[in-house]
N, CA, C, O and the ligand as a Tripos MOL2 file, in Angstrom:
@<TRIPOS>MOLECULE
protein
  285   283    72     0     0
PROTEIN
NO_CHARGES

@<TRIPOS>ATOM
      1 N          -0.4280   -7.6630    7.4500 N.3       1 MET1
      2 CA         -1.1820   -7.1360    6.3230 C.3       1 MET1
      3 C          -0.8030   -5.8540    5.8080 C.2       1 MET1
      4 O          -0.5190   -4.9990    6.6470 O.2       1 MET1
      5 N          -0.7490   -5.5840    4.7370 N.am      2 GLY2
      6 CA         -0.5110   -4.1830    4.2080 C.3       2 GLY2
      7 C          -1.4550   -3.7170    3.2640 C.2       2 GLY2
      8 O          -2.4160   -4.4130    2.9340 O.2       2 GLY2
      9 N          -1.2070   -2.3540    2.7110 N.am      3 MET3
     10 CA         -2.2750   -1.8670    1.7750 C.3       3 MET3
     11 C          -1.4570   -1.7990    0.4010 C.2       3 MET3
     12 O          -0.3080   -1.3800    0.2610 O.2       3 MET3
     13 N          -2.2440   -2.2680   -0.5030 N.am      4 VAL4
     14 CA         -1.6290   -2.3660   -1.9220 C.3       4 VAL4
     15 C          -1.6470   -0.7810   -2.5540 C.2       4 VAL4
     16 O          -2.7470   -0.2440   -2.6860 O.2       4 VAL4
     17 N          -0.6140   -0.1610   -2.8780 N.am      5 MET5
     18 CA         -0.5700    0.9570   -3.2710 C.3       5 MET5
     19 C          -0.1760    1.2040   -4.9280 C.2       5 MET5
     20 O           0.5420    0.4020   -5.5250 O.2       5 MET5
     21 N          -0.6510    2.2220   -5.4730 N.am      6 VAL6
     22 CA         -0.3180    2.3940   -6.6430 C.3       6 VAL6
     23 C           0.0110    4.0050   -6.8770 C.2       6 VAL6
     24 O          -0.4570    4.8860   -6.1550 O.2       6 VAL6
     25 N           0.7960    4.2200   -7.8800 N.am      7 LYS7
     26 CA          1.2090    5.6300   -8.2220 C.3       7 LYS7
     27 C           0.2970    6.3150   -8.9350 C.2       7 LYS7
     28 O          -0.0980    5.7430   -9.9510 O.2       7 LYS7
     29 N          -0.2140    7.5310   -8.6610 N.am      8 CYS8
     30 CA         -1.0300    8.2790   -9.3600 C.3       8 CYS8
     31 C          -0.3920    8.8410  -10.5460 C.2       8 CYS8
     32 O           0.4990    9.6740  -10.3810 O.2       8 CYS8
     33 N          -0.8130    8.4120  -11.9760 N.am      9 PRO9
     34 CA         -0.2130    9.0200  -13.1340 C.3       9 PRO9
     35 C          -0.0860   10.3650  -13.3900 C.2       9 PRO9
     36 O           0.7840   10.8050  -14.1410 O.2       9 PRO9
     37 N          -1.0730   11.1990  -12.6940 N.am     10 GLN10
     38 CA         -1.1390   12.5320  -12.7990 C.3      10 GLN10
     39 C          -0.1110   13.1360  -11.9240 C.2      10 GLN10
     40 O           0.7890   13.8240  -12.4050 O.2      10 GLN10
     41 N          -0.2120   12.9030  -10.6470 N.am     11 THR11
     42 CA          0.5270   13.5650   -9.7030 C.3      11 THR11
     43 C           2.0060   12.8540   -9.2950 C.2      11 THR11
     44 O           2.9540   13.4630   -8.7990 O.2      11 THR11
     45 N           1.9750   11.6370   -9.5770 N.am     12 GLY12
     46 CA          3.1800   10.8490   -9.1590 C.3      12 GLY12
     47 C           3.1900   10.5440   -7.8070 C.2      12 GLY12
     48 O           4.2660   10.1480   -7.3590 O.2      12 GLY12
     49 N           2.1340   10.6450   -6.9590 N.am     13 ARG13
     50 CA          2.0340   10.4660   -5.4740 C.3      13 ARG13
     51 C           1.2270    8.9280   -5.4060 C.2      13 ARG13
     52 O           0.3520    8.4650   -6.1370 O.2      13 ARG13
     53 N           1.8620    8.4070   -4.2990 N.am     14 ALA14
     54 CA          1.0970    7.0260   -3.8750 C.3      14 ALA14
     55 C          -0.1670    7.0630   -3.4820 C.2      14 ALA14
     56 O          -0.4760    7.7780   -2.5290 O.2      14 ALA14
     57 N          -0.9110    6.4620   -4.0090 N.am     15 ILE15
     58 CA         -2.4280    6.4700   -3.4850 C.3      15 ILE15
     59 C          -2.8620    4.9080   -2.9040 C.2      15 ILE15
     60 O          -2.2730    3.9200   -3.3430 O.2      15 ILE15
     61 N          -3.7500    4.8070   -2.0630 N.am     16 PRO16
     62 CA         -3.9840    3.4540   -1.6290 C.3      16 PRO16
     63 C          -5.0070    2.8060   -2.4430 C.2      16 PRO16
     64 O          -5.9740    3.4980   -2.7610 O.2      16 PRO16
     65 N          -4.9550    1.5690   -2.8410 N.am     17 THR17
     66 CA         -6.0200    1.1200   -3.7810 C.3      17 THR17
     67 C          -7.3190    0.5820   -3.0340 C.2      17 THR17
     68 O          -8.3600    0.2670   -3.6110 O.2      17 THR17
     69 N          -7.0880    0.5210   -1.5900 N.am     18 GLY18
     70 CA         -8.4020   -0.0250   -0.8730 C.3      18 GLY18
     71 C          -8.1630   -1.4830   -0.8530 C.2      18 GLY18
     72 O          -8.9910   -2.1370   -0.2190 O.2      18 GLY18
     73 N          -7.1320   -2.1640   -1.4570 N.am     19 ILE19
     74 CA         -7.0500   -3.6140   -1.3280 C.3      19 ILE19
     75 C          -5.9160   -4.0130   -0.4380 C.2      19 ILE19
     76 O          -4.7770   -3.5830   -0.6190 O.2      19 ILE19
     77 N          -6.2140   -4.7850    0.4600 N.am     20 LYS20
     78 CA         -5.4870   -5.1700    1.7730 C.3      20 LYS20
     79 C          -4.8130   -6.4290    1.3440 C.2      20 LYS20
     80 O          -5.5800   -7.3040    0.9430 O.2      20 LYS20
     81 N          -3.4990   -6.7120    1.3440 N.am     21 SER21
     82 CA         -2.8230   -8.0070    1.2450 C.3      21 SER21
     83 C          -1.4620   -7.9270    1.7850 C.2      21 SER21
     84 O          -0.9710   -6.8350    2.0700 O.2      21 SER21
     85 N          -0.7650   -9.1420    1.9540 N.am     22 ASP22
     86 CA          0.5500   -9.1370    2.3550 C.3      22 ASP22
     87 C           1.4030   -9.2200    1.2040 C.2      22 ASP22
     88 O           0.9410   -9.5910    0.1250 O.2      22 ASP22
     89 N           2.7090   -8.8800    1.3570 N.am     23 ARG23
     90 CA          3.5110   -9.1260    0.2150 C.3      23 ARG23
     91 C           3.7870  -10.1380   -0.4290 C.2      23 ARG23
     92 O           4.0430  -10.0910   -1.6320 O.2      23 ARG23
     93 N           3.7820  -11.3470    0.3460 N.am     24 GLU24
     94 CA          3.8870  -12.7260   -0.0560 C.3      24 GLU24
     95 C           2.7470  -13.1280   -1.1320 C.2      24 GLU24
     96 O           2.9380  -13.4900   -2.2930 O.2      24 GLU24
     97 N           1.5810  -12.9820   -0.4950 N.am     25 THR25
     98 CA          0.5480  -13.0740   -1.0740 C.3      25 THR25
     99 C           0.3840  -12.4200   -2.5280 C.2      25 THR25
    100 O           0.1430  -12.9690   -3.6040 O.2      25 THR25
    101 N           0.5970  -11.0300   -2.2050 N.am     26 PHE26
    102 CA          0.6160  -10.1810   -3.4720 C.3      26 PHE26
    103 C           1.5830  -10.6120   -4.8350 C.2      26 PHE26
    104 O           1.3060  -10.5530   -6.0330 O.2      26 PHE26
    105 N           2.5950  -10.9830   -4.2700 N.am     27 LEU27
    106 CA          3.5760  -11.1290   -5.3010 C.3      27 LEU27
    107 C           3.3060  -12.7200   -5.8890 C.2      27 LEU27
    108 O           3.6490  -13.0420   -7.0270 O.2      27 LEU27
    109 N           2.7330  -13.5270   -5.0720 N.am     28 ARG28
    110 CA          2.2140  -14.8500   -5.8360 C.3      28 ARG28
    111 C           1.1130  -14.7000   -6.5280 C.2      28 ARG28
    112 O           1.0040  -15.3840   -7.5450 O.2      28 ARG28
    113 N           0.1030  -13.8460   -6.1860 N.am     29 SER29
    114 CA         -0.9550  -13.7350   -7.1260 C.3      29 SER29
    115 C          -0.7350  -13.4740   -8.4970 C.2      29 SER29
    116 O           0.2520  -12.8180   -8.8310 O.2      29 SER29
    117 N          -1.5660  -13.9260   -9.3650 N.am     30 ILE30
    118 CA         -1.4200  -13.9530  -10.8120 C.3      30 ILE30
    119 C          -1.7820  -12.6340  -11.3520 C.2      30 ILE30
    120 O          -2.6370  -11.8990  -10.8590 O.2      30 ILE30
    121 N          -1.0740  -12.3800  -12.4030 N.am     31 VAL31
    122 CA         -0.9400  -10.9160  -12.8940 C.3      31 VAL31
    123 C          -2.4730  -10.3940  -12.9200 C.2      31 VAL31
    124 O          -3.3020  -11.2070  -13.3310 O.2      31 VAL31
    125 N          -2.9260   -9.1200  -12.5220 N.am     32 PHE32
    126 CA         -3.9750   -8.6370  -12.7060 C.3      32 PHE32
    127 C          -4.1160   -7.0990  -12.5990 C.2      32 PHE32
    128 O          -3.2320   -6.4720  -12.0150 O.2      32 PHE32
    129 N          -5.0110   -6.5610  -13.0490 N.am     33 PHE33
    130 CA         -5.2650   -5.1950  -13.0640 C.3      33 PHE33
    131 C          -6.4690   -4.5150  -12.2030 C.2      33 PHE33
    132 O          -7.4900   -5.1120  -11.8630 O.2      33 PHE33
    133 N          -6.1620   -3.1670  -11.9180 N.am     34 GLY34
    134 CA         -7.4010   -2.7420  -11.1390 C.3      34 GLY34
    135 C          -7.9480   -1.3240  -11.3870 C.2      34 GLY34
    136 O          -7.3650   -0.6880  -12.2640 O.2      34 GLY34
    137 N          -8.8280   -0.8120  -10.8450 N.am     35 ASN35
    138 CA         -9.1930    0.4290  -10.9630 C.3      35 ASN35
    139 C          -9.4250    1.0850   -9.6700 C.2      35 ASN35
    140 O         -10.1820    0.5780   -8.8420 O.2      35 ASN35
    141 N          -8.8410    2.1280   -9.4730 N.am     36 THR36
    142 CA         -8.9230    2.9500   -8.2010 C.3      36 THR36
    143 C          -9.2430    4.3120   -8.5070 C.2      36 THR36
    144 O          -8.9490    4.9190   -9.5370 O.2      36 THR36
    145 N         -10.0110    4.8210   -7.2980 N.am     37 ARG37
    146 CA        -10.5380    6.1040   -7.4210 C.3      37 ARG37
    147 C          -9.6390    6.8370   -6.4920 C.2      37 ARG37
    148 O          -9.5270    6.6660   -5.2780 O.2      37 ARG37
    149 N          -8.9300    7.7970   -7.3650 N.am     38 CYS38
    150 CA         -7.8890    8.6000   -6.9060 C.3      38 CYS38
    151 C          -8.4040    9.7420   -5.9500 C.2      38 CYS38
    152 O          -9.3020   10.4980   -6.3190 O.2      38 CYS38
    153 N          -7.7710    9.8530   -4.6270 N.am     39 PRO39
    154 CA         -8.4730   10.8800   -3.8390 C.3      39 PRO39
    155 C          -7.7910   12.2640   -4.0660 C.2      39 PRO39
    156 O          -8.1540   13.3040   -3.5160 O.2      39 PRO39
    157 N          -6.8600   12.1600   -4.8580 N.am     40 ILE40
    158 CA         -6.0320   13.3780   -5.2420 C.3      40 ILE40
    159 C          -6.7310   14.1930   -6.6210 C.2      40 ILE40
    160 O          -7.0750   15.3730   -6.6850 O.2      40 ILE40
    161 N          -6.8010   13.2340   -7.5770 N.am     41 CYS41
    162 CA         -7.4370   13.7260   -8.7070 C.3      41 CYS41
    163 C          -9.0050   13.8700   -8.7520 C.2      41 CYS41
    164 O          -9.6470   14.7160   -9.3750 O.2      41 CYS41
    165 N          -9.4590   12.8900   -7.9790 N.am     42 GLN42
    166 CA        -10.9260   12.8550   -8.0870 C.3      42 GLN42
    167 C         -11.3890   11.9490   -9.1180 C.2      42 GLN42
    168 O         -12.5580   11.9480   -9.5020 O.2      42 GLN42
    169 N         -10.3830   11.0830   -9.6300 N.am     43 ALA43
    170 CA        -10.9260   10.5390  -10.8350 C.3      43 ALA43
    171 C         -10.3490    8.9900  -10.8030 C.2      43 ALA43
    172 O          -9.4440    8.6890  -10.0240 O.2      43 ALA43
    173 N         -10.8990    8.0930  -11.6450 N.am     44 ASN44
    174 CA        -10.2080    6.6050  -11.5710 C.3      44 ASN44
    175 C          -9.0760    6.4700  -12.3490 C.2      44 ASN44
    176 O          -9.0050    6.9470  -13.4820 O.2      44 ASN44
    177 N          -8.1670    5.8390  -11.8050 N.am     45 HIS45
    178 CA         -7.0310    5.3960  -12.5270 C.3      45 HIS45
    179 C          -7.0930    3.9960  -12.6580 C.2      45 HIS45
    180 O          -7.4310    3.3880  -11.6420 O.2      45 HIS45
    181 N          -6.8340    3.3100  -13.7190 N.am     46 ASN46
    182 CA         -6.5210    2.0580  -14.1740 C.3      46 ASN46
    183 C          -4.9900    1.6980  -13.9830 C.2      46 ASN46
    184 O          -4.0670    2.3870  -14.4150 O.2      46 ASN46
    185 N          -4.8600    0.5410  -13.2850 N.am     47 TRP47
    186 CA         -3.2950    0.0650  -13.0000 C.3      47 TRP47
    187 C          -3.0820   -1.6020  -13.2140 C.2      47 TRP47
    188 O          -3.9410   -2.4830  -13.1710 O.2      47 TRP47
    189 N          -1.9420   -1.6930  -13.4080 N.am     48 PHE48
    190 CA         -1.6550   -3.1130  -13.2880 C.3      48 PHE48
    191 C          -0.7800   -3.5960  -12.2570 C.2      48 PHE48
    192 O           0.0870   -2.8260  -11.8450 O.2      48 PHE48
    193 N          -0.8730   -4.7530  -11.7760 N.am     49 ALA49
    194 CA         -0.1830   -5.3200  -10.7510 C.3      49 ALA49
    195 C           1.2280   -5.0830  -10.5200 C.2      49 ALA49
    196 O           1.7790   -4.8190   -9.4510 O.2      49 ALA49
    197 N           1.7570   -5.2210  -11.7300 N.am     50 ARG50
    198 CA          3.3600   -4.9310  -11.6000 C.3      50 ARG50
    199 C           3.8520   -3.4860  -11.3630 C.2      50 ARG50
    200 O           5.0350   -3.2250  -11.1490 O.2      50 ARG50
    201 N           2.7690   -2.4730  -11.4200 N.am     51 GLU51
    202 CA          2.9390   -1.2010  -11.0870 C.3      51 GLU51
    203 C           2.7720   -0.9340   -9.5440 C.2      51 GLU51
    204 O           3.2490    0.0420   -8.9650 O.2      51 GLU51
    205 N           2.0920   -1.8510   -9.0080 N.am     52 ALA52
    206 CA          1.5180   -1.6680   -7.6360 C.3      52 ALA52
    207 C           2.5560   -2.4170   -6.6520 C.2      52 ALA52
    208 O           3.3440   -3.2960   -7.0000 O.2      52 ALA52
    209 N           2.3860   -1.8580   -5.2750 N.am     53 TRP53
    210 CA          3.2050   -2.4170   -4.4520 C.3      53 TRP53
    211 C           2.5810   -2.5550   -3.1210 C.2      53 TRP53
    212 O           1.5360   -1.9350   -2.9200 O.2      53 TRP53
    213 N           3.1420   -3.3670   -2.0870 N.am     54 VAL54
    214 CA          2.3080   -3.4500   -0.8910 C.3      54 VAL54
    215 C           3.1500   -2.7320    0.1040 C.2      54 VAL54
    216 O           4.3440   -2.9770    0.2760 O.2      54 VAL54
    217 N           2.4510   -1.8100    0.7670 N.am     55 GLU55
    218 CA          3.1120   -0.8390    1.9960 C.3      55 GLU55
    219 C           2.6250   -1.5970    3.1760 C.2      55 GLU55
    220 O           1.4250   -1.6350    3.4470 O.2      55 GLU55
    221 N           3.5760   -2.2330    3.9200 N.am     56 GLU56
    222 CA          3.2290   -2.7640    5.0590 C.3      56 GLU56
    223 C           3.2270   -1.8220    6.2360 C.2      56 GLU56
    224 O           4.0140   -0.8790    6.1530 O.2      56 GLU56
    225 N           2.4170   -1.9200    7.4120 N.am     57 PRO57
    226 CA          2.3860   -0.7750    8.3270 C.3      57 PRO57
    227 C           3.6970   -0.9290    9.0900 C.2      57 PRO57
    228 O           4.1780   -2.0390    9.3180 O.2      57 PRO57
    229 N           4.1960    0.0820    9.4340 N.am     58 ILE58
    230 CA          5.5680    0.1740    9.9410 C.3      58 ILE58
    231 C           5.3110   -0.0320   11.4890 C.2      58 ILE58
    232 O           4.5680    0.7140   12.1270 O.2      58 ILE58
    233 N           6.0030   -1.1370   12.0560 N.am     59 VAL59
    234 CA          6.0300   -1.4830   13.5380 C.3      59 VAL59
    235 C           7.2280   -0.7710   14.1740 C.2      59 VAL59
    236 O           8.3790   -1.0330   13.8230 O.2      59 VAL59
    237 N           6.9620    0.0530   15.0310 N.am     60 ARG60
    238 CA          8.0250    0.8190   15.6860 C.3      60 ARG60
    239 C           8.4490    0.2190   16.8600 C.2      60 ARG60
    240 O           7.9370    0.4800   17.9480 O.2      60 ARG60
    241 N           9.4570   -0.6590   16.6860 N.am     61 THR61
    242 CA          9.7760   -1.5160   17.7320 C.3      61 THR61
    243 C          10.5510   -0.6480   18.8600 C.2      61 THR61
    244 O          10.4800   -0.9270   20.0560 O.2      61 THR61
    245 N          11.2890    0.4240   18.3480 N.am     62 ALA62
    246 CA         12.0480    1.0380   19.3920 C.3      62 ALA62
    247 C          11.0580    1.8100   20.3510 C.2      62 ALA62
    248 O          11.2810    1.8580   21.5610 O.2      62 ALA62
    249 N           9.9260    2.4280   19.7610 N.am     63 GLU63
    250 CA          8.7740    3.1030   20.6690 C.3      63 GLU63
    251 C           8.3550    2.0990   21.6210 C.2      63 GLU63
    252 O           8.4050    2.3240   22.8300 O.2      63 GLU63
    253 N           7.9590    1.0450   21.1600 N.am     64 ILE64
    254 CA          7.4840   -0.1430   22.0920 C.3      64 ILE64
    255 C           8.3910   -0.4230   23.1950 C.2      64 ILE64
    256 O           8.0110   -0.6430   24.3450 O.2      64 ILE64
    257 N           9.6820   -0.4050   22.7830 N.am     65 LEU65
    258 CA         10.6690   -0.8130   23.9610 C.3      65 LEU65
    259 C          10.8590    0.4320   24.7970 C.2      65 LEU65
    260 O          10.8510    0.3440   26.0250 O.2      65 LEU65
    261 N          11.0070    1.4410   24.2610 N.am     66 GLY66
    262 CA         10.9310    2.7430   25.0610 C.3      66 GLY66
    263 C           9.7080    2.9090   25.8930 C.2      66 GLY66
    264 O           9.8500    3.3090   27.0480 O.2      66 GLY66
    265 N           8.5000    2.6390   25.4190 N.am     67 ALA67
    266 CA          7.4490    2.7770   26.4100 C.3      67 ALA67
    267 C           7.3230    1.7290   27.6370 C.2      67 ALA67
    268 O           6.4440    1.8360   28.4910 O.2      67 ALA67
    269 N           8.3010    0.7000   27.6300 N.am     68 ALA68
    270 CA          8.2730   -0.2540   28.8710 C.3      68 ALA68
    271 C           8.9240    0.5340   29.9320 C.2      68 ALA68
    272 O           9.7370    1.4200   29.6670 O.2      68 ALA68
    273 N           8.5110    0.1610   31.3490 N.am     69 PRO69
    274 CA          8.8060    0.7540   32.3880 C.3      69 PRO69
    275 C          10.1990    0.3690   32.7530 C.2      69 PRO69
    276 O          10.5360   -0.8140   32.7090 O.2      69 PRO69
    277 N          11.1910    1.5020   33.1830 N.am     70 SER70
    278 CA         12.4800    1.2320   33.2840 C.3      70 SER70
    279 C          12.9950    1.4110   34.7700 C.2      70 SER70
    280 O          13.7140    2.3530   35.1030 O.2      70 SER70
    281 N          12.5490    0.3940   35.6530 N.am     71 CYS71
    282 CA         12.9250    0.4650   37.0110 C.3      71 CYS71
    283 C          13.4230   -0.6080   37.5580 C.2      71 CYS71
    284 O          13.7660   -0.5950   38.7400 O.2      71 CYS71
    285 ZN         -4.6350   10.5460   -9.4980 Zn       72 ZN72
@<TRIPOS>BOND
     1     1     2 1
     2     2     3 1
     3     3     4 2
     4     3     5 am
     5     5     6 1
     6     6     7 1
     7     7     8 2
     8     7     9 am
     9     9    10 1
    10    10    11 1
    11    11    12 2
    12    11    13 am
    13    13    14 1
    14    14    15 1
    15    15    16 2
    16    15    17 am
    17    17    18 1
    18    18    19 1
    19    19    20 2
    20    19    21 am
    21    21    22 1
    22    22    23 1
    23    23    24 2
    24    23    25 am
    25    25    26 1
    26    26    27 1
    27    27    28 2
    28    27    29 am
    29    29    30 1
    30    30    31 1
    31    31    32 2
    32    31    33 am
    33    33    34 1
    34    34    35 1
    35    35    36 2
    36    35    37 am
    37    37    38 1
    38    38    39 1
    39    39    40 2
    40    39    41 am
    41    41    42 1
    42    42    43 1
    43    43    44 2
    44    43    45 am
    45    45    46 1
    46    46    47 1
    47    47    48 2
    48    47    49 am
    49    49    50 1
    50    50    51 1
    51    51    52 2
    52    51    53 am
    53    53    54 1
    54    54    55 1
    55    55    56 2
    56    55    57 am
    57    57    58 1
    58    58    59 1
    59    59    60 2
    60    59    61 am
    61    61    62 1
    62    62    63 1
    63    63    64 2
    64    63    65 am
    65    65    66 1
    66    66    67 1
    67    67    68 2
    68    67    69 am
    69    69    70 1
    70    70    71 1
    71    71    72 2
    72    71    73 am
    73    73    74 1
    74    74    75 1
    75    75    76 2
    76    75    77 am
    77    77    78 1
    78    78    79 1
    79    79    80 2
    80    79    81 am
    81    81    82 1
    82    82    83 1
    83    83    84 2
    84    83    85 am
    85    85    86 1
    86    86    87 1
    87    87    88 2
    88    87    89 am
    89    89    90 1
    90    90    91 1
    91    91    92 2
    92    91    93 am
    93    93    94 1
    94    94    95 1
    95    95    96 2
    96    95    97 am
    97    97    98 1
    98    98    99 1
    99    99   100 2
   100    99   101 am
   101   101   102 1
   102   102   103 1
   103   103   104 2
   104   103   105 am
   105   105   106 1
   106   106   107 1
   107   107   108 2
   108   107   109 am
   109   109   110 1
   110   110   111 1
   111   111   112 2
   112   111   113 am
   113   113   114 1
   114   114   115 1
   115   115   116 2
   116   115   117 am
   117   117   118 1
   118   118   119 1
   119   119   120 2
   120   119   121 am
   121   121   122 1
   122   122   123 1
   123   123   124 2
   124   123   125 am
   125   125   126 1
   126   126   127 1
   127   127   128 2
   128   127   129 am
   129   129   130 1
   130   130   131 1
   131   131   132 2
   132   131   133 am
   133   133   134 1
   134   134   135 1
   135   135   136 2
   136   135   137 am
   137   137   138 1
   138   138   139 1
   139   139   140 2
   140   139   141 am
   141   141   142 1
   142   142   143 1
   143   143   144 2
   144   143   145 am
   145   145   146 1
   146   146   147 1
   147   147   148 2
   148   147   149 am
   149   149   150 1
   150   150   151 1
   151   151   152 2
   152   151   153 am
   153   153   154 1
   154   154   155 1
   155   155   156 2
   156   155   157 am
   157   157   158 1
   158   158   159 1
   159   159   160 2
   160   159   161 am
   161   161   162 1
   162   162   163 1
   163   163   164 2
   164   163   165 am
   165   165   166 1
   166   166   167 1
   167   167   168 2
   168   167   169 am
   169   169   170 1
   170   170   171 1
   171   171   172 2
   172   171   173 am
   173   173   174 1
   174   174   175 1
   175   175   176 2
   176   175   177 am
   177   177   178 1
   178   178   179 1
   179   179   180 2
   180   179   181 am
   181   181   182 1
   182   182   183 1
   183   183   184 2
   184   183   185 am
   185   185   186 1
   186   186   187 1
   187   187   188 2
   188   187   189 am
   189   189   190 1
   190   190   191 1
   191   191   192 2
   192   191   193 am
   193   193   194 1
   194   194   195 1
   195   195   196 2
   196   195   197 am
   197   197   198 1
   198   198   199 1
   199   199   200 2
   200   199   201 am
   201   201   202 1
   202   202   203 1
   203   203   204 2
   204   203   205 am
   205   205   206 1
   206   206   207 1
   207   207   208 2
   208   207   209 am
   209   209   210 1
   210   210   211 1
   211   211   212 2
   212   211   213 am
   213   213   214 1
   214   214   215 1
   215   215   216 2
   216   215   217 am
   217   217   218 1
   218   218   219 1
   219   219   220 2
   220   219   221 am
   221   221   222 1
   222   222   223 1
   223   223   224 2
   224   223   225 am
   225   225   226 1
   226   226   227 1
   227   227   228 2
   228   227   229 am
   229   229   230 1
   230   230   231 1
   231   231   232 2
   232   231   233 am
   233   233   234 1
   234   234   235 1
   235   235   236 2
   236   235   237 am
   237   237   238 1
   238   238   239 1
   239   239   240 2
   240   239   241 am
   241   241   242 1
   242   242   243 1
   243   243   244 2
   244   243   245 am
   245   245   246 1
   246   246   247 1
   247   247   248 2
   248   247   249 am
   249   249   250 1
   250   250   251 1
   251   251   252 2
   252   251   253 am
   253   253   254 1
   254   254   255 1
   255   255   256 2
   256   255   257 am
   257   257   258 1
   258   258   259 1
   259   259   260 2
   260   259   261 am
   261   261   262 1
   262   262   263 1
   263   263   264 2
   264   263   265 am
   265   265   266 1
   266   266   267 1
   267   267   268 2
   268   267   269 am
   269   269   270 1
   270   270   271 1
   271   271   272 2
   272   271   273 am
   273   273   274 1
   274   274   275 1
   275   275   276 2
   276   275   277 am
   277   277   278 1
   278   278   279 1
   279   279   280 2
   280   279   281 am
   281   281   282 1
   282   282   283 1
   283   283   284 2
@<TRIPOS>SUBSTRUCTURE
     1 MET1         2 RESIDUE 1 A MET
     2 GLY2         6 RESIDUE 1 A GLY
     3 MET3        10 RESIDUE 1 A MET
     4 VAL4        14 RESIDUE 1 A VAL
     5 MET5        18 RESIDUE 1 A MET
     6 VAL6        22 RESIDUE 1 A VAL
     7 LYS7        26 RESIDUE 1 A LYS
     8 CYS8        30 RESIDUE 1 A CYS
     9 PRO9        34 RESIDUE 1 A PRO
    10 GLN10       38 RESIDUE 1 A GLN
    11 THR11       42 RESIDUE 1 A THR
    12 GLY12       46 RESIDUE 1 A GLY
    13 ARG13       50 RESIDUE 1 A ARG
    14 ALA14       54 RESIDUE 1 A ALA
    15 ILE15       58 RESIDUE 1 A ILE
    16 PRO16       62 RESIDUE 1 A PRO
    17 THR17       66 RESIDUE 1 A THR
    18 GLY18       70 RESIDUE 1 A GLY
    19 ILE19       74 RESIDUE 1 A ILE
    20 LYS20       78 RESIDUE 1 A LYS
    21 SER21       82 RESIDUE 1 A SER
    22 ASP22       86 RESIDUE 1 A ASP
    23 ARG23       90 RESIDUE 1 A ARG
    24 GLU24       94 RESIDUE 1 A GLU
    25 THR25       98 RESIDUE 1 A THR
    26 PHE26      102 RESIDUE 1 A PHE
    27 LEU27      106 RESIDUE 1 A LEU
    28 ARG28      110 RESIDUE 1 A ARG
    29 SER29      114 RESIDUE 1 A SER
    30 ILE30      118 RESIDUE 1 A ILE
    31 VAL31      122 RESIDUE 1 A VAL
    32 PHE32      126 RESIDUE 1 A PHE
    33 PHE33      130 RESIDUE 1 A PHE
    34 GLY34      134 RESIDUE 1 A GLY
    35 ASN35      138 RESIDUE 1 A ASN
    36 THR36      142 RESIDUE 1 A THR
    37 ARG37      146 RESIDUE 1 A ARG
    38 CYS38      150 RESIDUE 1 A CYS
    39 PRO39      154 RESIDUE 1 A PRO
    40 ILE40      158 RESIDUE 1 A ILE
    41 CYS41      162 RESIDUE 1 A CYS
    42 GLN42      166 RESIDUE 1 A GLN
    43 ALA43      170 RESIDUE 1 A ALA
    44 ASN44      174 RESIDUE 1 A ASN
    45 HIS45      178 RESIDUE 1 A HIS
    46 ASN46      182 RESIDUE 1 A ASN
    47 TRP47      186 RESIDUE 1 A TRP
    48 PHE48      190 RESIDUE 1 A PHE
    49 ALA49      194 RESIDUE 1 A ALA
    50 ARG50      198 RESIDUE 1 A ARG
    51 GLU51      202 RESIDUE 1 A GLU
    52 ALA52      206 RESIDUE 1 A ALA
    53 TRP53      210 RESIDUE 1 A TRP
    54 VAL54      214 RESIDUE 1 A VAL
    55 GLU55      218 RESIDUE 1 A GLU
    56 GLU56      222 RESIDUE 1 A GLU
    57 PRO57      226 RESIDUE 1 A PRO
    58 ILE58      230 RESIDUE 1 A ILE
    59 VAL59      234 RESIDUE 1 A VAL
    60 ARG60      238 RESIDUE 1 A ARG
    61 THR61      242 RESIDUE 1 A THR
    62 ALA62      246 RESIDUE 1 A ALA
    63 GLU63      250 RESIDUE 1 A GLU
    64 ILE64      254 RESIDUE 1 A ILE
    65 LEU65      258 RESIDUE 1 A LEU
    66 GLY66      262 RESIDUE 1 A GLY
    67 ALA67      266 RESIDUE 1 A ALA
    68 ALA68      270 RESIDUE 1 A ALA
    69 PRO69      274 RESIDUE 1 A PRO
    70 SER70      278 RESIDUE 1 A SER
    71 CYS71      282 RESIDUE 1 A CYS
    72 ZN72       285 GROUP 0 **** ****
């Protein structure tokens, strides 16, 4: 699962919409729009699904492997 992100039209920064989805589901979902409270502007922004993207949590495989005991 990832977080659906949109770009803040005021600052150009990525903000989380609070909607959790995975990339496959999100891409298959019908076109919709949303309204998200922006933590940067303290204002509501309207956005369209085509402007949004899913940010998957980064799995740090190297760190997991590095943490394994090495004897
Ligand atoms: Zn904003």
